C-alpha positions in Angstrom: 0.0 0.3 0.0 1.3 3.2 -1.1 2.1 6.0 1.8 0.6 9.4 1.8 2.8 12.1 1.0 3.7 14.4 4.3 3.1 18.3 3.7 3.8 21.3 6.0 0.2 21.1 7.3 1.1 17.5 8.9 3.6 19.2 11.3 2.0 22.7 11.8 -1.1 21.3 13.5 0.8 19.3 16.1 3.1 22.1 16.7 0.2 24.8 17.1 -1.4 22.4 19.7 2.0 22.0 21.5 2.5 25.9 21.5 -1.3 26.6 22.8 -0.4 24.0 25.7 2.8 25.6 26.8 1.1 28.7 26.7 -2.0 27.5 28.8 0.5 26.1 31.3 2.4 29.4 31.5 -0.5 31.7 32.1 -1.7 29.0 34.7 1.6 28.8 36.5 1.2 32.9 36.5 -2.1 32.9 37.9 -0.8 30.6 40.7 2.1 32.6 41.4 0.2 35.6 41.7 -2.1 34.0 44.1 0.3 32.5 46.5 0.7 34.7 49.6 4.0 34.0 50.7 7.1 36.8 51.6 9.0 34.5 49.3 6.8 34.4 46.5 6.5 37.9 47.0 10.1 38.8 46.5 10.5 36.5 43.6 7.5 38.4 42.2 9.0 41.8 42.4 12.1 40.5 41.2 10.1 39.2 38.1 8.5 42.6 37.7 11.5 44.8 37.9 13.5 42.3 35.4 10.8 42.2 32.8 8.6 45.2 32.9 11.4 47.7 31.6 12.2 45.4 29.1 8.5 45.4 27.9 8.5 49.4 27.0 8.6 48.3 23.4 5.6 46.5 23.7 3.8 49.3 25.5 4.5 51.7 22.3 1.4 51.0 20.4 -0.8 51.7 23.6 1.1 54.8 24.7 0.5 56.0 21.0 -3.0 54.8 20.7 -3.6 56.6 23.9 -1.9 59.9 22.6 -3.7 59.7 19.4 -7.0 59.6 21.6 -6.1 62.5 23.3 -5.2 64.4 20.6 -8.6 63.7 18.9 -10.4 64.9 22.0 -8.2 68.0 22.1 -8.7 68.5 18.5 -12.5 68.3 19.0 -12.3 71.0 21.6 -10.2 73.3 19.3 -13.0 72.6 16.6 -15.7 73.6 18.7 -13.5 76.6 20.1 -12.9 77.2 16.4 -16.7 77.4 15.3 -17.5 79.5 18.3 -14.9 82.2 17.3 -16.3 81.9 13.9 -19.7 82.9 15.0 -18.2 85.7 17.6 -16.7 87.0 14.3 -19.4 87.2 12.1 -21.5 89.1 14.9 -18.3 91.4 15.1 -18.4 92.1 11.5 -22.2 92.7 11.4 -21.5 95.5 14.4 -18.4 96.5 12.5 -20.7 97.2 9.3 -23.2 98.7 11.5 -20.7 101.0 13.1 -19.2 101.7 9.6 -22.9 102.9 8.2 -23.5 104.9 11.5 -19.9 106.6 11.1 -20.9 107.4 7.4 -24.3 108.9 8.0 -22.5 111.0 11.1 -20.0 112.4 8.8 -22.6 113.1 6.3 -24.8 115.0 8.8 -21.9 116.9 9.9 -21.1 117.8 6.4 -24.7 118.9 6.0 -24.6 121.2 9.1 -20.9 122.6 7.9 -22.7 123.9 4.8 -22.8 127.6 4.6 -25.9 128.9 2.9 -27.5 132.3 2.2 -29.5 132.9 5.8 -32.9 133.7 4.0 -33.0 130.2 2.8 -34.4 127.4 4.5 -34.1 123.7 4.1 -35.5 120.2 4.8 -33.0 117.2 5.4 -34.5 113.7 3.8 -33.1 110.5 3.8 -32.5 108.6 0.3 -34.5 105.5 0.1 -33.8 104.3 -3.2 -32.1 104.9 -6.5 -33.4 104.3 -9.9 -30.1 102.2 -11.0 -31.3 102.8 -14.8 -28.5 103.8 -17.4 -31.2 106.1 -19.0 -32.1 107.6 -15.8 -30.4 109.3 -13.1 -32.6 110.0 -10.0 -33.2 109.2 -6.4 -36.2 108.7 -4.2 -36.4 110.9 -0.6 -38.5 110.3 2.3 -39.9 113.6 2.4 -42.8 115.1 0.3 -45.7 117.3 0.1 -46.6 117.2 3.7 -43.1 118.7 4.5 -43.8 121.5 2.0 -41.5 120.2 -0.8 -42.2 121.6 -4.5 -41.2 120.8 -8.2 -37.8 122.7 -8.8 -36.2 123.1 -5.6 -32.6 122.3 -5.3 -31.0 119.6 -3.4 -27.7 119.4 -1.9 -25.5 116.7 0.0 -22.6 117.7 2.6 -20.5 118.9 -0.4 -22.1 120.3 -3.2 -25.2 120.7 -5.8 -26.9 117.3 -6.5 -29.9 118.0 -8.5 -33.6 119.2 -8.1 -36.9 118.0 -7.3 -38.8 116.6 -10.3 -42.1 114.8 -8.7 -43.4 115.3 -5.6 -45.8 112.8 -3.5 -47.9 113.1 -0.3 -44.4 111.6 1.5 -41.6 111.1 -1.0 -40.3 113.3 -3.6 -38.2 112.4 -6.5 -34.7 114.0 -7.6 -33.3 113.9 -10.8 -29.6 114.5 -10.7 -27.3 116.6 -12.4 -26.0 113.5 -14.3 -29.1 113.0 -15.9 -29.8 113.3 -19.5 -32.8 115.4 -19.0 -31.0 117.9 -16.4 -30.0 121.3 -18.0 -28.8 124.0 -15.4 -27.3 127.4 -15.8 -24.2 127.7 -14.1 -21.2 130.4 -13.9 -17.7 129.4 -14.3 -15.4 131.4 -11.6 -13.3 133.3 -11.2 -14.0 134.4 -15.0 -17.8 134.9 -14.6 -18.3 133.1 -18.0 -22.2 131.7 -18.3 -22.8 128.1 -19.4 -25.3 125.7 -19.3 -24.4 122.1 -17.8 -26.1 119.3 -19.6 -26.3 115.9 -17.9 -25.3 112.8 -20.6 -26.0 109.7 -17.8 -22.0 109.9 -17.1 -20.1 110.9 -13.9 -19.2 114.1 -15.6 -21.8 116.5 -17.2 -21.0 118.6 -20.1 -20.6 122.2 -20.1 -22.3 123.9 -23.2 -22.9 127.3 -24.9 -20.0 128.9 -23.0 -19.7 132.6 -23.8 -15.8 132.3 -24.1 -14.4 129.0 -23.9 -11.0 130.5 -23.8 -11.4 132.0 -20.7 -12.2 128.8 -18.9 -9.2 126.6 -17.4 -9.4 123.3 -16.1 -9.8 123.5 -12.0 -12.0 126.7 -12.1 -15.0 126.3 -9.8 -18.5 125.8 -11.2 -21.6 127.0 -9.2 -25.1 127.7 -10.0 -25.9 130.9 -11.8 -29.7 131.3 -10.5 -31.1 132.4 -13.9 -34.7 132.0 -13.8 -35.2 132.2 -10.1 -35.8 128.9 -9.8 -32.4 127.6 -8.0 -30.6 129.8 -5.8 -27.3 131.4 -7.0 -23.6 130.2 -5.8 -24.3 126.7 -5.0 -21.2 124.7 -5.4 -21.2 122.5 -8.5 -17.7 121.1 -9.0 -14.5 121.8 -11.0 -14.0 122.1 -14.8 -11.8 119.3 -16.5 -11.0 118.8 -20.1 -12.1 115.3 -21.5 -10.2 113.5 -23.8 -12.2 114.7 -26.6 -11.3 118.1 -25.7 -14.9 118.9 -24.3 -15.1 120.7 -20.9 -16.8 118.7 -18.1 -17.1 119.3 -14.5 -16.2 116.9 -11.7 -19.0 116.8 -9.2 -18.2 118.2 -5.7 -21.1 115.9 -4.3 -20.4 112.2 -3.7 -22.9 110.5 -5.9 -21.5 107.0 -4.8 -22.7 107.4 -1.3 -26.0 109.9 -1.3 -27.5 108.9 2.0 -28.8 112.3 3.3 -29.9 115.1 1.0 -30.8 118.9 1.8 -33.7 120.4 0.0 -33.4 124.1 -0.1 -36.7 126.0 0.1 -36.7 128.8 -2.7 -39.6 130.8 -1.9 -41.1 132.5 -4.8 -40.0 136.3 -5.0 -42.2 139.1 -5.4 -42.4 140.7 -9.0 -41.3 144.3 -9.6 -43.8 146.6 -10.8 -42.9 150.2 -9.9 -39.9 151.9 -11.6 -36.7 152.4 -8.9 -35.5 155.9 -7.9 -32.8 156.0 -10.4 -35.3 155.8 -13.5 -36.7 159.0 -14.5 -40.4 159.3 -14.9 -42.2 159.2 -18.1 -42.5 162.7 -19.8 -45.4 164.7 -19.7 -47.1 165.7 -23.4 -45.8 169.0 -24.3 -47.8 172.4 -24.9 -48.3 173.9 -28.3 -45.7 176.9 -28.7 -47.1 180.3 -29.7 -46.8 181.5 -33.3 -44.5 184.4 -34.3 -45.7 186.8 -37.2 -43.5 188.2 -39.4 -43.4 191.8 -37.5 -42.0 189.5 -34.6 -45.1 189.6 -32.5 -46.6 186.7 -30.7 -50.0 186.2 -32.1 -52.5 185.6 -29.0 -54.2 182.2 -29.0 -57.8 182.1 -30.2 -60.5 183.1 -27.8 -63.4 180.9 -27.2 -66.6 182.2 -28.2 -65.8 183.8 -31.6 -64.4 187.4 -32.4 -61.4 188.6 -34.3 -58.5 188.2 -32.3 -57.0 191.6 -33.7 -60.3 193.5 -33.0 -60.7 192.6 -29.4 -57.0 193.2 -28.9 -57.1 196.7 -30.7 -60.1 197.3 -28.6 -58.5 196.4 -25.3 -55.5 198.8 -26.3 -58.2 201.8 -27.2 -60.2 201.1 -23.9 -56.6 201.2 -22.2 -55.5 204.1 -23.9 -58.7 206.1 -23.1 -58.6 205.2 -19.6 -55.1 206.4 -19.5 -56.3 209.4 -21.5 -59.3 210.1 -18.9 
């Protein structure tokens, strides 16, 4: 009968059994050793621990690493929570910062409005800008003041620096301001110091055009532009901006008002002026109708005017003379 070939499995199984038996015996011996209560055995146990445990540090490395990883993970979790809390606080602080910045800008605008020096006869109403048209074909803003505040069409509006536009449409509680940059805006202005008159025409750009200038050679870049006050609708002397020369050699005006941040506008009350009907003291009174001059005859004597009731002028005159002569003779 042929023998079966032997392989590694035939030797590994008995070897594993033997190793398991030895391990069980070793563990049982350690258990019994640690259970015996004897001074000698206690000294033996101490010596065994002192001899084995220091040399087993390499075996404790994975345990210590795992414990460190767990501790680091817990620390990372705490740091992550703190980071999220700091992010939430930072968002709150950012919101407060934005609110503080807006309040600071509003305060600066109001201070600028208070610093503007106007004609003492002019009064004003300060309104807040509610909305912007935002249209490329129309430049206008909406104010929160209207007819109940006495606002009328055509009144001028200013921010803290310069002239912005005029009222064009009044409601009960709101009013619309057409800006100087609007294509429908036409405002007569004066260029200082030359005193040249011109017309400021908006073209939906940031810099309106100066048109119909009396003498363009008298105007130079940097000159000051103010309202002319022609027509009596807008007050004279309101600051508009400065003259600049465009790339196409046209004269334009850089606005003094900050059109990018229109938050508060001052509406100037321009009350109607009484018309002048009587001439002034320096104007001469009208001439009265002239009286007819006496007619001089050929002999150099002035002819008497005709007498009502008929009669010859010469006869009456001679009769009077005769009467006078007779009286004198008598």
